[in-house]
N, C-alpha and C positions, 0 to 999 in steps of 0.2 A: 436459389437456396445455397447457402455457403456449405462447402464440403470441408470437413475436418479430417485430420489424420493423426494417428497415434501408433507408436511402436512398443510392443511388449516383448520381453525376452523370455525364452524358456530354456535357457542354457542349463545343462546338467540334467534335463528331463528326457526320459526315453520317448522319442517321437511316436513309437508304436503304441505305447500306453496312452499317449495324449491324443493322437489323431486316429487311432484305430487301423486295422488292416486296410491297405490300399486307400488310406486317407478318408475312410468312410465317414468319420465324424465331421470332417470339414465339409463333406458333401451335404450332411444334414444342416450344418450352419448356413451353407450357401443357399439352400432352398428357402431358408427363412430370411436371410440377408444377402441377396444376390450381389456378387461383386464386391462385397465389403471387406473380405478377408483374403490376404495373400501371405504365404509363408516363404521366407527367404532365409536360408541358413538356420540360425537359432532365434530368429525374430518373427513375430506375428505382426503384420502391418494391417491396421484397421483404417478404413476410410468410410465416410458417410456423414449423416447429420449428427449434431451434438447428442441427440437422444440415442441414436444407434451406437455411437462410439461409447457412451456411458454403459449401455446394456452389454455390449460385447466385451468391454473391459472387465466388468464384473464377472461375466460368464467365463472368460479365459483365465482370469486370475484364480477363479475357483477350481477349474479343471486342471490347471497347472499345479495347484497345491495338492490336489488329489493324486495326480500322476506322480508327483515328486515323492509322495509317500509310498509309491510302489504299486498302487492299485490300477489295474487295467480297466479303463472305462468302457461301458457298453453303449450301444445306441440308445437304449432306454435311459441310461444316466444322462446322456447328452440332451435328449429331449426334455427330461425332467428339469435339469438345471437351466436350460433355455427358457422353459415356461416360467420357472421361478424368477429368472432374471427379468422377464417381461412383467412380472408382478401382476399378471392378469389384466394389465391396462396397456393401451397402445403407446402411451407416452410416459411411462413411469421408469425413470432411469434407476440403475442400481447404484446405491451410495457406497456400499461395501459388500464384498462377497461373503456369503454365509459359510460357516464351517460345518453345517449340519450333515452334509453328505460325506465329507471327508472323515468325520468322526465315527461313521458307522462301523468301519472295519475294526475299530478298537473294542467294540462291544462283543467280544467272542463268547458264544454260548457254550460250545464244546469243540473239541478237536476230533477229527476222524482218525481211523486206525492208521492212516498214512501221514498224519501230522498236519493236515490242512485244517485251517480254522473255519468254523461255521459261525457266521455273523449275519445280522440283518443287512440287506442290500438296498433297501429303500427306507425313507422316513416312515412310510406306512407300516412296513415290517417292524421297524423299531418301536412304534407305538404298540403293536401287537405283542412284541416281546416284553416290553415294560409292563403291559397289562398282565401277562402271565406271571410275572414276578410279584405283582402287587395284589392280585385278586385270586380268590379260591375257585371262582367260576368265571371263565372267559369264553365269549362267543367270538370266533373269527369268521367273518362273513365277507365273501368276495369271489371274484371269478377264478377260473382255472389258471394255474401257473403263478399264483401270488405267494406260494410258499406256506400256505396255511398248515398243511399236514407236516411238511418237512421241519418247519420251525417248532411246531408243537412236539414232535418226536425228539428233536434236539434238546429242547428244554426238559423233557422227561428223562432223557439219558443223563443230562447234567445233574438233575435232582437225584437220580439213582447213584451216580458216581460219588456224590457228596453225602450219601447216606441220609438225605432229607426224606426219602421215601424208601419203602422196602420192595414195592412191586410197581410194575407198569401194566396197565390194562389198555389195550387198543381195540376199540369196538366199532363195528360198522353194521348198519342195517343191510340186510340182504334183500335187495329189490330187483326183480327181473325186469329190466328196462327193455322190453321187446325181445328178450332172449330167454328161453326157458332154462332155468337152472337144472331141472330134472333130466334134461337131455345131455348135460355135460358128462363126459366120461369119468369113471373112477368112483371112489367112495365119497362120503360126505366131506372129508377133509380136502380131497382133491377138487371137489366141486366148489369149496369155499376159497381155495387158494387164489383164484383170479380177483376176488373181492378184497383180499387183504394184502395182495402183492405190493401195492405202493408203500404201505407202512413197513413191510418186511424189507423191502429194498432200502428204505431210509435207515432202518436199524442196522442193516448189514454194512452200509457205508460208514456208519459211525463206530460200530463195535466190531465189525468183521463178521463174516458168515459163520465161522465156527463158534465164536463167542455168543452170537445171537441165537444159534441153534441150542447151545447149552443152557442159556438163560430161559429159553422157551421150554426146554425139556424139564427143568427143575421148577418151573412155575413162577420164576421171578418176572418174566414177561409173558403175558397171556393175551392172545389175539382171538377174538370170538365174535360171533354174531350178536347183535344187540339183544335178541330174545333170551340169550343165555344169562343176561344180567338180572333178570327178574328174580326177586326173592333174596338177592345177595346184599351184603353190606360191605363196602369197600373202605378199609382202614389203611392208613400209612401208604397211600397209593397215589400215583399220577395216572389219571384216567383220561383218555382221548376218545371222543366220539367223532368219527370222521363221516363225511357225506351225510351230515345231519339233516339236510334238506329233504331226505327220503325217509325220515321218521314221521310217525303220526304224532298228534298232540299227546295222546296217552303214552306212547313210547317215550317221548321227550320227558314227560313228567316222571315216568318210571325210572329213566336213567338218572335224572338229576337228584332224585330222592334216594339213590343208592349210596351217596357219599357218607362216609363215616368220619372218624377222627383223623386229623392230619391227612386229609385227602384234598386233591385239587382236580378239577374237571375242566378240560378244554374241549369246546364244541365247535367243529368246523363245518362249513357248508357254503354252497353256492345257490342262491335262491333263483338263479336263472336256469338251473338244470335239475328241476324237480321231476322225478319219474313217477310220482303218485298220480292217481286219477280220481278226483280232480286235484290239481296242484294246491288248491286252497287248503287241503288236508294237512299240509306240511307242518310238522311240529316245530321246525325252525321259524317259520312265519308266526306261529302261535307264540313262541318264546319271545320274539321281538315285540309283539303286542303286549304280552302279559308281564314280562320281567324287566323291561327296559328301565323302570324306575326303582327296581329293588336294590337296596344298598348292599354292596359287597359283590355285585355281579357287573362285569364289564362287557360292553359290546364294542368291537373294533371293526370298522368297515374298511376293507381293502378294495382298491379300484384297479383299473387297467394300468395305472401308473406304477403299480407294484408288481406287475407281471415280470417274472425273471426267467421265463423260458425263451424260446426262439422269438426274435423280434416280430415275426409274422403273427404270433399268438395275440399280441396286443392289437394288431390291425384287425384280426378276425373278430375279436371281442367288440371292437368299436363298430365294425360293419353290422354285426348282429344286433347290437344296441340301437344303431340307427334304424335298422329295419323294424325293430320292435316299436320304436317311437313313431315311425310312419304308420304302422298298423293301428296303434293306439289313437293317433290323431285322426285317422280315417274313420274309426269307429265313433269317435267323439263328434266329428263333423257330419256324420251320416244323417240324412233327413229322418225324422221320426216317423215310424209306421203308425198311422192313425187307425188302421184297421178297416178303413172305408173301401168302397168299391166305386169304380168309375161308371158314369152313366152316359 
């Protein structure tokens, strides 16, 4: 088989942003294309079959373009772009690099108190953000670490800053997942704090601790257990229901019917982490069945490709998913119990 060779220049691009700490990104590429990539000076030297050269050329042109724009690439970015370059087929060459990933950083939702820009980091997160901008009720469903809560809070803060809404409601079901709430120390608010801490942390990062505390004190931002929403009508508000997999069907219906004029609801959850017994009681599962075809409601599925936490989180999710598939396959292939007895 004929070996081809091609040289790409990355002159003017920060190698750290391009290749990662200790050339970690090159190690990822080498696992997929052993011995096909060598870096000398400002040049990337590619060698291999025609198909490999075309894939790698598209891949490196894209990440060079992203790094040139000043964005530091993560291992997740590298794996995603490699998968996209492969096109899901073993012999599909890349004709031209996509600009999808490079454009994400331009879609700034809001800036933090320190001036950092918050923007979607994966195409899946971008679809989630676009849905929040276009629909009044959005369900964001996906595993831990995909930014469901953080992006929803960012969108709510942006709406508040633009005076598009007057209040933000952050709501969570209080479900004792093997740990008794009653035995936590302190008064009710102290007992509730661990359940709402993720959203408070997100608010503090965007608004600052003092500003967040002031807005919570004057009622502009309200964080409460889901049960406290019963009987209320929420007008001119951005409402976020977090950990929605732990609502019941009746609680989900109650929450969604609280919306009043100029209100938007974002419902987040992970259907693989249901703490209800049995899990089939989940209101999030019911909403997927009942509301998926209702006009004006969007469902966005996030996957392990959208995980933006530590790189091991994605591997952990994949490992648990693989185990669950094995268990499901074993149950499906188990011999049927006829109820008879041996003679």
